[in-house]
mmCIF file of the N, C-alpha and C atoms, coordinates in Angstrom:
data_MODEL
# 
_entry.id   MODEL 
# 
loop_
_atom_site.group_PDB 
_atom_site.id 
_atom_site.type_symbol 
_atom_site.label_atom_id 
_atom_site.label_alt_id 
_atom_site.label_comp_id 
_atom_site.label_asym_id 
_atom_site.label_entity_id 
_atom_site.label_seq_id 
_atom_site.pdbx_PDB_ins_code 
_atom_site.Cartn_x 
_atom_site.Cartn_y 
_atom_site.Cartn_z 
_atom_site.occupancy 
_atom_site.B_iso_or_equiv 
_atom_site.pdbx_formal_charge 
_atom_site.auth_seq_id 
_atom_site.auth_comp_id 
_atom_site.auth_asym_id 
_atom_site.auth_atom_id 
_atom_site.pdbx_PDB_model_num 
ATOM 1   N N  . MET A 1 1  ? 110.039 123.559 94.610  1.00 0.00 ? 1  MET A N  1 
ATOM 2   C CA . MET A 1 1  ? 110.258 122.355 95.091  1.00 0.00 ? 1  MET A CA 1 
ATOM 3   C C  . MET A 1 1  ? 110.309 122.666 97.119  1.00 0.00 ? 1  MET A C  1 
ATOM 4   N N  . ASN A 1 2  ? 111.023 123.357 97.245  1.00 0.00 ? 2  ASN A N  1 
ATOM 5   C CA . ASN A 1 2  ? 111.454 123.723 98.334  1.00 0.00 ? 2  ASN A CA 1 
ATOM 6   C C  . ASN A 1 2  ? 110.286 123.575 99.703  1.00 0.00 ? 2  ASN A C  1 
ATOM 7   N N  . HIS A 1 3  ? 108.709 123.439 99.362  1.00 0.00 ? 3  HIS A N  1 
ATOM 8   C CA . HIS A 1 3  ? 107.937 123.159 100.355 1.00 0.00 ? 3  HIS A CA 1 
ATOM 9   C C  . HIS A 1 3  ? 107.655 121.965 100.453 1.00 0.00 ? 3  HIS A C  1 
ATOM 10  N N  . VAL A 1 4  ? 107.991 120.676 99.845  1.00 0.00 ? 4  VAL A N  1 
ATOM 11  C CA . VAL A 1 4  ? 108.305 119.566 100.234 1.00 0.00 ? 4  VAL A CA 1 
ATOM 12  C C  . VAL A 1 4  ? 109.449 119.075 101.550 1.00 0.00 ? 4  VAL A C  1 
ATOM 13  N N  . PHE A 1 5  ? 110.426 120.275 101.597 1.00 0.00 ? 5  PHE A N  1 
ATOM 14  C CA . PHE A 1 5  ? 110.724 119.853 102.878 1.00 0.00 ? 5  PHE A CA 1 
ATOM 15  C C  . PHE A 1 5  ? 110.615 120.457 104.325 1.00 0.00 ? 5  PHE A C  1 
ATOM 16  N N  . LEU A 1 6  ? 109.490 121.180 103.723 1.00 0.00 ? 6  LEU A N  1 
ATOM 17  C CA . LEU A 1 6  ? 108.910 122.157 104.795 1.00 0.00 ? 6  LEU A CA 1 
ATOM 18  C C  . LEU A 1 6  ? 107.573 121.422 106.259 1.00 0.00 ? 6  LEU A C  1 
ATOM 19  N N  . ARG A 1 7  ? 108.110 121.832 107.061 1.00 0.00 ? 7  ARG A N  1 
ATOM 20  C CA . ARG A 1 7  ? 107.195 121.363 108.119 1.00 0.00 ? 7  ARG A CA 1 
ATOM 21  C C  . ARG A 1 7  ? 105.665 122.394 108.133 1.00 0.00 ? 7  ARG A C  1 
ATOM 22  N N  . PRO A 1 8  ? 104.476 122.116 108.606 1.00 0.00 ? 8  PRO A N  1 
ATOM 23  C CA . PRO A 1 8  ? 103.752 122.956 108.117 1.00 0.00 ? 8  PRO A CA 1 
ATOM 24  C C  . PRO A 1 8  ? 103.771 124.630 108.892 1.00 0.00 ? 8  PRO A C  1 
ATOM 25  N N  . ASN A 1 9  ? 104.492 124.682 109.787 1.00 0.00 ? 9  ASN A N  1 
ATOM 26  C CA . ASN A 1 9  ? 104.828 125.772 110.379 1.00 0.00 ? 9  ASN A CA 1 
ATOM 27  C C  . ASN A 1 9  ? 106.132 126.687 109.804 1.00 0.00 ? 9  ASN A C  1 
ATOM 28  N N  . GLY A 1 10 ? 106.474 125.678 108.463 1.00 0.00 ? 10 GLY A N  1 
ATOM 29  C CA . GLY A 1 10 ? 107.308 126.705 107.771 1.00 0.00 ? 10 GLY A CA 1 
ATOM 30  C C  . GLY A 1 10 ? 108.857 126.056 107.812 1.00 0.00 ? 10 GLY A C  1 
ATOM 31  N N  . THR A 1 11 ? 109.589 125.399 108.972 1.00 0.00 ? 11 THR A N  1 
ATOM 32  C CA . THR A 1 11 ? 110.352 125.276 109.418 1.00 0.00 ? 11 THR A CA 1 
ATOM 33  C C  . THR A 1 11 ? 111.086 123.987 108.506 1.00 0.00 ? 11 THR A C  1 
ATOM 34  N N  . LEU A 1 12 ? 112.310 123.856 108.240 1.00 0.00 ? 12 LEU A N  1 
ATOM 35  C CA . LEU A 1 12 ? 112.981 122.211 107.867 1.00 0.00 ? 12 LEU A CA 1 
ATOM 36  C C  . LEU A 1 12 ? 112.542 120.950 108.554 1.00 0.00 ? 12 LEU A C  1 
ATOM 37  N N  . ASP A 1 13 ? 112.191 120.156 107.886 1.00 0.00 ? 13 ASP A N  1 
ATOM 38  C CA . ASP A 1 13 ? 111.714 119.143 108.599 1.00 0.00 ? 13 ASP A CA 1 
ATOM 39  C C  . ASP A 1 13 ? 113.114 118.304 108.731 1.00 0.00 ? 13 ASP A C  1 
ATOM 40  N N  . PRO A 1 14 ? 113.646 117.990 109.819 1.00 0.00 ? 14 PRO A N  1 
ATOM 41  C CA . PRO A 1 14 ? 114.866 117.192 109.775 1.00 0.00 ? 14 PRO A CA 1 
ATOM 42  C C  . PRO A 1 14 ? 114.680 115.973 109.713 1.00 0.00 ? 14 PRO A C  1 
ATOM 43  N N  . LYS A 1 15 ? 113.979 115.414 109.600 1.00 0.00 ? 15 LYS A N  1 
ATOM 44  C CA . LYS A 1 15 ? 113.777 114.114 108.511 1.00 0.00 ? 15 LYS A CA 1 
ATOM 45  C C  . LYS A 1 15 ? 114.136 113.372 107.421 1.00 0.00 ? 15 LYS A C  1 
ATOM 46  N N  . LEU A 1 16 ? 113.697 114.781 106.624 1.00 0.00 ? 16 LEU A N  1 
ATOM 47  C CA . LEU A 1 16 ? 114.100 114.829 105.076 1.00 0.00 ? 16 LEU A CA 1 
ATOM 48  C C  . LEU A 1 16 ? 115.256 115.967 104.743 1.00 0.00 ? 16 LEU A C  1 
ATOM 49  N N  . MET A 1 17 ? 115.833 116.789 105.965 1.00 0.00 ? 17 MET A N  1 
ATOM 50  C CA . MET A 1 17 ? 116.861 117.656 105.393 1.00 0.00 ? 17 MET A CA 1 
ATOM 51  C C  . MET A 1 17 ? 117.634 117.645 106.789 1.00 0.00 ? 17 MET A C  1 
ATOM 52  N N  . PRO A 1 18 ? 118.307 116.746 107.035 1.00 0.00 ? 18 PRO A N  1 
ATOM 53  C CA . PRO A 1 18 ? 119.098 116.334 108.690 1.00 0.00 ? 18 PRO A CA 1 
ATOM 54  C C  . PRO A 1 18 ? 120.233 117.467 108.729 1.00 0.00 ? 18 PRO A C  1 
ATOM 55  N N  . ASP A 1 19 ? 121.036 118.075 107.604 1.00 0.00 ? 19 ASP A N  1 
ATOM 56  C CA . ASP A 1 19 ? 121.865 118.891 108.174 1.00 0.00 ? 19 ASP A CA 1 
ATOM 57  C C  . ASP A 1 19 ? 121.551 120.435 107.415 1.00 0.00 ? 19 ASP A C  1 
ATOM 58  N N  . LYS A 1 20 ? 120.059 120.337 107.312 1.00 0.00 ? 20 LYS A N  1 
ATOM 59  C CA . LYS A 1 20 ? 119.766 121.350 106.757 1.00 0.00 ? 20 LYS A CA 1 
ATOM 60  C C  . LYS A 1 20 ? 120.259 122.176 105.239 1.00 0.00 ? 20 LYS A C  1 
ATOM 61  N N  . LEU A 1 21 ? 121.002 121.397 104.312 1.00 0.00 ? 21 LEU A N  1 
ATOM 62  C CA . LEU A 1 21 ? 121.678 121.489 103.471 1.00 0.00 ? 21 LEU A CA 1 
ATOM 63  C C  . LEU A 1 21 ? 120.977 120.245 102.145 1.00 0.00 ? 21 LEU A C  1 
ATOM 64  N N  . HIS A 1 22 ? 121.455 118.913 102.662 1.00 0.00 ? 22 HIS A N  1 
ATOM 65  C CA . HIS A 1 22 ? 121.425 118.047 101.962 1.00 0.00 ? 22 HIS A CA 1 
ATOM 66  C C  . HIS A 1 22 ? 119.966 117.118 102.397 1.00 0.00 ? 22 HIS A C  1 
ATOM 67  N N  . PRO A 1 23 ? 119.450 116.672 101.192 1.00 0.00 ? 23 PRO A N  1 
ATOM 68  C CA . PRO A 1 23 ? 118.312 115.958 101.636 1.00 0.00 ? 23 PRO A CA 1 
ATOM 69  C C  . PRO A 1 23 ? 118.725 114.483 102.051 1.00 0.00 ? 23 PRO A C  1 
ATOM 70  N N  . SER A 1 24 ? 117.746 114.121 103.375 1.00 0.00 ? 24 SER A N  1 
ATOM 71  C CA . SER A 1 24 ? 118.123 112.435 103.211 1.00 0.00 ? 24 SER A CA 1 
ATOM 72  C C  . SER A 1 24 ? 117.228 111.685 102.105 1.00 0.00 ? 24 SER A C  1 
ATOM 73  N N  . PRO A 1 25 ? 117.891 110.142 102.017 1.00 0.00 ? 25 PRO A N  1 
ATOM 74  C CA . PRO A 1 25 ? 117.373 109.564 101.270 1.00 0.00 ? 25 PRO A CA 1 
ATOM 75  C C  . PRO A 1 25 ? 115.880 109.297 100.935 1.00 0.00 ? 25 PRO A C  1 
ATOM 76  N N  . GLU A 1 26 ? 114.999 109.675 102.318 1.00 0.00 ? 26 GLU A N  1 
ATOM 77  C CA . GLU A 1 26 ? 113.600 110.292 102.320 1.00 0.00 ? 26 GLU A CA 1 
ATOM 78  C C  . GLU A 1 26 ? 113.112 111.285 101.522 1.00 0.00 ? 26 GLU A C  1 
ATOM 79  N N  . GLY A 1 27 ? 114.088 112.032 102.012 1.00 0.00 ? 27 GLY A N  1 
ATOM 80  C CA . GLY A 1 27 ? 113.939 113.896 100.993 1.00 0.00 ? 27 GLY A CA 1 
ATOM 81  C C  . GLY A 1 27 ? 114.098 113.622 100.052 1.00 0.00 ? 27 GLY A C  1 
ATOM 82  N N  . ALA A 1 28 ? 115.101 112.587 99.488  1.00 0.00 ? 28 ALA A N  1 
ATOM 83  C CA . ALA A 1 28 ? 115.550 112.639 97.839  1.00 0.00 ? 28 ALA A CA 1 
ATOM 84  C C  . ALA A 1 28 ? 114.150 112.342 97.156  1.00 0.00 ? 28 ALA A C  1 
ATOM 85  N N  . LEU A 1 29 ? 113.550 111.078 98.094  1.00 0.00 ? 29 LEU A N  1 
ATOM 86  C CA . LEU A 1 29 ? 112.523 110.420 97.331  1.00 0.00 ? 29 LEU A CA 1 
ATOM 87  C C  . LEU A 1 29 ? 111.702 111.310 97.250  1.00 0.00 ? 29 LEU A C  1 
ATOM 88  N N  . ALA A 1 30 ? 111.471 112.074 98.175  1.00 0.00 ? 30 ALA A N  1 
ATOM 89  C CA . ALA A 1 30 ? 109.973 113.288 98.377  1.00 0.00 ? 30 ALA A CA 1 
ATOM 90  C C  . ALA A 1 30 ? 109.968 114.420 97.422  1.00 0.00 ? 30 ALA A C  1 
ATOM 91  N N  . TRP A 1 31 ? 111.170 114.678 97.097  1.00 0.00 ? 31 TRP A N  1 
ATOM 92  C CA . TRP A 1 31 ? 111.658 115.410 95.802  1.00 0.00 ? 31 TRP A CA 1 
ATOM 93  C C  . TRP A 1 31 ? 111.927 115.323 94.540  1.00 0.00 ? 31 TRP A C  1 
ATOM 94  N N  . ALA A 1 32 ? 112.109 113.736 94.350  1.00 0.00 ? 32 ALA A N  1 
ATOM 95  C CA . ALA A 1 32 ? 112.174 113.635 93.271  1.00 0.00 ? 32 ALA A CA 1 
ATOM 96  C C  . ALA A 1 32 ? 110.443 113.155 92.950  1.00 0.00 ? 32 ALA A C  1 
ATOM 97  N N  . TRP A 1 33 ? 109.666 112.940 93.918  1.00 0.00 ? 33 TRP A N  1 
ATOM 98  C CA . TRP A 1 33 ? 108.334 112.716 93.998  1.00 0.00 ? 33 TRP A CA 1 
ATOM 99  C C  . TRP A 1 33 ? 107.435 113.851 93.478  1.00 0.00 ? 33 TRP A C  1 
ATOM 100 N N  . ALA A 1 34 ? 107.660 114.941 93.913  1.00 0.00 ? 34 ALA A N  1 
ATOM 101 C CA . ALA A 1 34 ? 107.369 116.559 93.742  1.00 0.00 ? 34 ALA A CA 1 
ATOM 102 C C  . ALA A 1 34 ? 107.924 117.206 92.234  1.00 0.00 ? 34 ALA A C  1 
ATOM 103 N N  . MET A 1 35 ? 108.814 116.393 91.595  1.00 0.00 ? 35 MET A N  1 
ATOM 104 C CA . MET A 1 35 ? 109.577 117.146 90.425  1.00 0.00 ? 35 MET A CA 1 
ATOM 105 C C  . MET A 1 35 ? 108.840 116.001 89.334  1.00 0.00 ? 35 MET A C  1 
ATOM 106 N N  . GLU A 1 36 ? 108.247 115.232 89.488  1.00 0.00 ? 36 GLU A N  1 
ATOM 107 C CA . GLU A 1 36 ? 108.004 114.032 88.340  1.00 0.00 ? 36 GLU A CA 1 
ATOM 108 C C  . GLU A 1 36 ? 107.252 115.076 87.457  1.00 0.00 ? 36 GLU A C  1 
ATOM 109 N N  . PRO A 1 37 ? 106.134 115.209 87.842  1.00 0.00 ? 37 PRO A N  1 
ATOM 110 C CA . PRO A 1 37 ? 104.786 115.997 87.275  1.00 0.00 ? 37 PRO A CA 1 
ATOM 111 C C  . PRO A 1 37 ? 105.544 117.236 86.653  1.00 0.00 ? 37 PRO A C  1 
ATOM 112 N N  . VAL A 1 38 ? 106.133 118.176 86.697  1.00 0.00 ? 38 VAL A N  1 
ATOM 113 C CA . VAL A 1 38 ? 106.729 119.170 86.751  1.00 0.00 ? 38 VAL A CA 1 
ATOM 114 C C  . VAL A 1 38 ? 107.899 118.612 84.960  1.00 0.00 ? 38 VAL A C  1 
ATOM 115 N N  . LEU A 1 39 ? 108.741 118.060 85.478  1.00 0.00 ? 39 LEU A N  1 
ATOM 116 C CA . LEU A 1 39 ? 109.866 117.794 84.318  1.00 0.00 ? 39 LEU A CA 1 
ATOM 117 C C  . LEU A 1 39 ? 108.979 116.812 83.466  1.00 0.00 ? 39 LEU A C  1 
ATOM 118 N N  . SER A 1 40 ? 108.377 116.401 83.710  1.00 0.00 ? 40 SER A N  1 
ATOM 119 C CA . SER A 1 40 ? 107.141 115.296 82.640  1.00 0.00 ? 40 SER A CA 1 
ATOM 120 C C  . SER A 1 40 ? 106.687 116.500 81.487  1.00 0.00 ? 40 SER A C  1 
ATOM 121 N N  . GLU A 1 41 ? 106.221 117.446 82.132  1.00 0.00 ? 41 GLU A N  1 
ATOM 122 C CA . GLU A 1 41 ? 105.329 118.417 81.791  1.00 0.00 ? 41 GLU A CA 1 
ATOM 123 C C  . GLU A 1 41 ? 106.546 119.620 80.535  1.00 0.00 ? 41 GLU A C  1 
ATOM 124 N N  . LEU A 1 42 ? 107.620 119.532 81.318  1.00 0.00 ? 42 LEU A N  1 
ATOM 125 C CA . LEU A 1 42 ? 108.355 120.656 80.852  1.00 0.00 ? 42 LEU A CA 1 
ATOM 126 C C  . LEU A 1 42 ? 108.905 119.705 79.268  1.00 0.00 ? 42 LEU A C  1 
ATOM 127 N N  . PHE A 1 43 ? 109.075 118.353 79.522  1.00 0.00 ? 43 PHE A N  1 
ATOM 128 C CA . PHE A 1 43 ? 109.826 117.725 78.454  1.00 0.00 ? 43 PHE A CA 1 
ATOM 129 C C  . PHE A 1 43 ? 108.824 117.428 77.691  1.00 0.00 ? 43 PHE A C  1 
ATOM 130 N N  . GLY A 1 44 ? 107.632 117.244 77.442  1.00 0.00 ? 44 GLY A N  1 
ATOM 131 C CA . GLY A 1 44 ? 106.626 116.561 76.858  1.00 0.00 ? 44 GLY A CA 1 
ATOM 132 C C  . GLY A 1 44 ? 106.400 115.113 76.939  1.00 0.00 ? 44 GLY A C  1 
ATOM 133 N N  . ASP A 1 45 ? 106.277 114.626 78.402  1.00 0.00 ? 45 ASP A N  1 
ATOM 134 C CA . ASP A 1 45 ? 106.595 113.058 78.574  1.00 0.00 ? 45 ASP A CA 1 
ATOM 135 C C  . ASP A 1 45 ? 105.584 112.680 79.235  1.00 0.00 ? 45 ASP A C  1 
ATOM 136 N N  . GLN A 1 46 ? 104.649 111.855 79.170  1.00 0.00 ? 46 GLN A N  1 
ATOM 137 C CA . GLN A 1 46 ? 104.340 111.042 80.582  1.00 0.00 ? 46 GLN A CA 1 
ATOM 138 C C  . GLN A 1 46 ? 104.503 111.293 81.644  1.00 0.00 ? 46 GLN A C  1 
ATOM 139 N N  . PRO A 1 47 ? 104.264 111.410 82.575  1.00 0.00 ? 47 PRO A N  1 
ATOM 140 C CA . PRO A 1 47 ? 104.526 111.415 84.230  1.00 0.00 ? 47 PRO A CA 1 
ATOM 141 C C  . PRO A 1 47 ? 104.413 109.659 84.607  1.00 0.00 ? 47 PRO A C  1 
ATOM 142 N N  . ARG A 1 48 ? 105.869 109.383 85.144  1.00 0.00 ? 48 ARG A N  1 
ATOM 143 C CA . ARG A 1 48 ? 105.851 107.613 85.740  1.00 0.00 ? 48 ARG A CA 1 
ATOM 144 C C  . ARG A 1 48 ? 105.773 107.928 87.078  1.00 0.00 ? 48 ARG A C  1 
ATOM 145 N N  . THR A 1 49 ? 105.494 106.797 87.304  1.00 0.00 ? 49 THR A N  1 
ATOM 146 C CA . THR A 1 49 ? 104.839 106.596 89.106  1.00 0.00 ? 49 THR A CA 1 
ATOM 147 C C  . THR A 1 49 ? 106.168 106.317 89.559  1.00 0.00 ? 49 THR A C  1 
ATOM 148 N N  . VAL A 1 50 ? 105.934 107.351 90.774  1.00 0.00 ? 50 VAL A N  1 
ATOM 149 C CA . VAL A 1 50 ? 107.136 106.905 91.648  1.00 0.00 ? 50 VAL A CA 1 
ATOM 150 C C  . VAL A 1 50 ? 106.795 106.638 92.731  1.00 0.00 ? 50 VAL A C  1 
ATOM 151 N N  . ALA A 1 51 ? 107.242 105.639 93.618  1.00 0.00 ? 51 ALA A N  1 
ATOM 152 C CA . ALA A 1 51 ? 106.610 105.538 94.974  1.00 0.00 ? 51 ALA A CA 1 
ATOM 153 C C  . ALA A 1 51 ? 106.849 106.696 95.888  1.00 0.00 ? 51 ALA A C  1 
ATOM 154 N N  . ARG A 1 52 ? 105.747 106.891 96.490  1.00 0.00 ? 52 ARG A N  1 
ATOM 155 C CA . ARG A 1 52 ? 105.233 108.256 97.037  1.00 0.00 ? 52 ARG A CA 1 
ATOM 156 C C  . ARG A 1 52 ? 105.792 107.995 98.524  1.00 0.00 ? 52 ARG A C  1 
ATOM 157 N N  . PRO A 1 53 ? 106.783 108.806 99.101  1.00 0.00 ? 53 PRO A N  1 
ATOM 158 C CA . PRO A 1 53 ? 107.402 108.449 100.498 1.00 0.00 ? 53 PRO A CA 1 
ATOM 159 C C  . PRO A 1 53 ? 106.245 108.554 101.683 1.00 0.00 ? 53 PRO A C  1 
ATOM 160 N N  . ALA A 1 54 ? 106.368 108.177 102.643 1.00 0.00 ? 54 ALA A N  1 
ATOM 161 C CA . ALA A 1 54 ? 105.536 108.047 103.530 1.00 0.00 ? 54 ALA A CA 1 
ATOM 162 C C  . ALA A 1 54 ? 105.696 109.680 104.176 1.00 0.00 ? 54 ALA A C  1 
ATOM 163 N N  . GLY A 1 55 ? 104.818 110.005 104.973 1.00 0.00 ? 55 GLY A N  1 
ATOM 164 C CA . GLY A 1 55 ? 104.745 111.486 105.793 1.00 0.00 ? 55 GLY A CA 1 
ATOM 165 C C  . GLY A 1 55 ? 103.431 112.076 105.646 1.00 0.00 ? 55 GLY A C  1 
ATOM 166 N N  . PRO A 1 56 ? 104.292 113.547 105.724 1.00 0.00 ? 56 PRO A N  1 
ATOM 167 C CA . PRO A 1 56 ? 103.282 114.568 105.077 1.00 0.00 ? 56 PRO A CA 1 
ATOM 168 C C  . PRO A 1 56 ? 103.056 115.154 104.273 1.00 0.00 ? 56 PRO A C  1 
# 
């Protein structure tokens, strides 16, 4: 899931991870959006609709 926090050039997006360790609220939403299909598959559940964050 690390790709969620990276810019196209491979550096951390400070908007999504401002202190380079913890996600911002926007970063946490992007992370949740990226994890939902994986977790749904692992738990044998139907994917839930999660508001997709704006941005790349």
